C-alpha positions in Angstrom: -0.1 -0.4 0.1 3.2 2.2 0.7 4.0 1.9 -2.9 0.7 3.2 -4.4 1.0 6.0 -1.8 4.4 7.6 -2.9 3.3 6.1 -6.9 -0.1 8.9 -6.7 1.3 11.2 -4.5 4.7 12.0 -6.3 2.6 11.6 -9.5 -0.1 14.5 -8.5 3.6 16.5 -7.8 4.7 15.9 -10.5 1.3 16.4 -12.9 0.4 19.3 -10.8 3.5 21.7 -9.7 4.9 24.4 -12.3 8.1 26.8 -12.0 10.4 24.3 -10.8 10.8 22.9 -7.7 10.6 26.1 -5.8 6.8 26.0 -7.0 6.5 22.5 -6.0 7.8 23.1 -2.6 4.1 23.8 -1.4 2.4 20.7 -3.2 5.5 18.6 -1.9 4.5 19.9 1.7 0.8 18.9 1.1 1.2 15.6 0.2 3.9 14.2 2.3 2.1 16.3 5.7 -1.2 14.8 4.4 0.4 11.2 4.6 2.4 11.4 7.5 6.0 10.6 5.8 7.9 13.2 7.8 7.2 16.2 10.3 6.9 19.8 9.1 10.4 20.5 10.9 12.2 17.8 8.8 10.8 18.3 6.0 11.8 22.4 5.8 15.4 20.8 7.3 15.3 18.1 4.2 14.5 20.7 1.5 17.3 23.2 2.6 19.1 20.1 1.9 17.2 19.2 -0.7 18.7 23.1 -2.2 21.9 22.2 -1.0 22.4 18.7 -3.2 23.3 18.3 -6.5 19.7 18.2 -8.6 16.8 18.8 -8.7 15.1 19.6 -5.1 11.5 18.0 -6.1 13.3 14.9 -7.0 15.8 14.9 -4.2 12.6 15.1 -1.9 11.1 12.3 -3.6 13.4 10.5 -3.7 14.3 10.8 0.7 11.1 10.5 1.6 10.5 7.5 -1.1 13.7 6.3 0.6 12.7 6.6 4.5 9.7 5.2 3.9 10.1 2.5 1.6 13.6 1.8 1.9 15.0 1.8 -1.8 12.2 0.5 -3.7 10.6 3.2 -2.6 13.1 5.6 -3.6 12.7 4.4 -7.2 9.0 4.3 -6.8 8.4 8.2 -5.7 11.2 9.7 -7.8 10.4 7.5 -10.6 6.5 9.2 -10.0 7.6 12.4 -10.2 9.6 12.5 -12.7 7.5 11.1 -15.5 5.1 13.9 -15.7 7.6 16.1 -16.6 9.4 13.5 -18.8 6.2 12.9 -21.1 5.1 16.2 -21.2 8.6 17.7 -22.4 8.6 14.7 -25.1 5.6 15.8 -26.7 5.6 20.1 -26.2 8.9 19.1 -27.9 7.4 17.5 -31.0 5.0 20.6 -30.8 7.7 23.0 -30.1 8.0 24.4 -33.6 4.6 25.2 -34.8 4.1 26.2 -31.5 6.3 29.1 -30.5 4.9 31.4 -33.2 1.5 31.6 -32.0 0.7 34.5 -30.2 -2.3 33.0 -27.7 1.1 30.8 -26.8 3.3 33.4 -26.0 0.3 34.9 -23.7 0.1 31.8 -21.8 3.4 31.3 -21.3 3.4 34.9 -20.4 0.6 34.2 -17.4 2.2 31.1 -16.8 5.8 32.9 -15.6 3.3 35.8 -13.5 2.3 32.7 -11.2 5.9 30.6 -11.1 7.2 34.2 -9.8 4.1 34.6 -7.5 4.3 30.6 -5.8 8.2 30.7 -5.6 7.7 34.2 -4.1 4.9 33.0 -1.3 7.3 30.1 -0.7 10.0 31.5 0.1 8.2 33.8 2.6 6.6 31.6 4.1 9.8 29.3 4.4 11.3 32.6 6.1 8.2 33.6 8.5 8.4 29.6 9.6 12.0 29.6 10.8 12.6 33.4 11.8 8.7 33.3 13.7 7.7 29.7 14.5 5.2 28.0 13.0 1.5 29.8 13.6 0.4 30.1 16.9 3.3 29.3 18.5 5.5 32.5 17.7 8.1 32.6 19.1 11.4 34.4 17.4 14.2 32.7 16.5 16.9 35.8 16.4 19.8 34.1 15.0 18.0 32.8 12.1 16.4 36.6 11.7 19.9 37.9 11.8 21.3 35.2 9.5 18.9 35.9 6.6 19.4 39.6 6.7 22.8 39.7 6.7 22.3 37.5 3.8 19.8 39.4 2.1 21.9 42.8 2.8 25.0 40.2 0.6 22.5 39.9 -1.7 21.2 43.1 -2.7 23.8 45.3 -1.4 26.2 42.8 -4.1 23.4 43.9 -6.7 24.3 47.7 -5.4 27.7 47.3 -6.0 28.6 44.7 -8.3 25.6 46.1 -10.8 24.6 42.0 -10.6 23.7 39.8 -7.5 25.8 36.9 -6.3 24.7 33.7 -8.5 22.5 31.6 -6.9 24.7 28.8 -6.8 27.1 31.0 -4.8 24.3 32.4 -2.4 23.4 28.9 -1.5 26.5 27.9 -1.0 27.1 30.9 1.1 23.9 29.9 3.0 24.9 26.8 4.0 28.3 27.8 5.0 26.9 30.2 6.9 24.5 28.3 8.5 26.9 25.3 9.5 29.3 28.3 10.9 26.2 30.1 13.1 24.3 26.9 13.9 27.9 24.1 14.2 28.5 26.7 17.9 25.4 26.1 19.5 
C-alpha cells in the first residue's frame, strides 16, 4: 500500500507542479504532511538540504521521502513518479515546439504562467522565512539567530546588486547560506 501511496502522491506532485522545484514545494509539503511521512520541521530541513545538494529539489525530496518510507524500492517509486509526468510532457511539447512558438496565444499563456510561477516561488520563500524566523502559526517565537542570518544574507545579496551591478549567483548564495548556517548553528 505504501508503494501505491508514494506513486500516487508524487505523481500528483509531478503532474501539477509548475515553475520547477520552488513552485512544487507547497504541493510536496501538502502530500508529505497529509500522509504523515515527515514532520513539518524535518521537511523544512530536508528542503534546505535538497537545495544544497546536486540535482533538482523535487527529485531529491521525492527520493528521500520514498527511501525513508520504503527503502530503495520506495525511493525508486517516488522518484519515477515525480519525474514521469515532466518527461512525457516535455517529450510531447518538443514534438510540437516549432509549431507552437509563433502563435500569439501560446506566448500569452507562457507569459501568464511566468507570472504565476513568480508568485508561487515568492510566497514559498516568504513562508519559509517566516516559519524559520518566527515559528509556526499559533506558537509565535522569534529565532534571533535565524532572523539575523536572513537579514545578513539578504543585505549581502542586495548590496552586491548595488555595488557589482549584478547579484551574487544563486549557486554562490546557496553555498554562502549553507556555510553561514553551519558556522552559526554549529556553535550552538
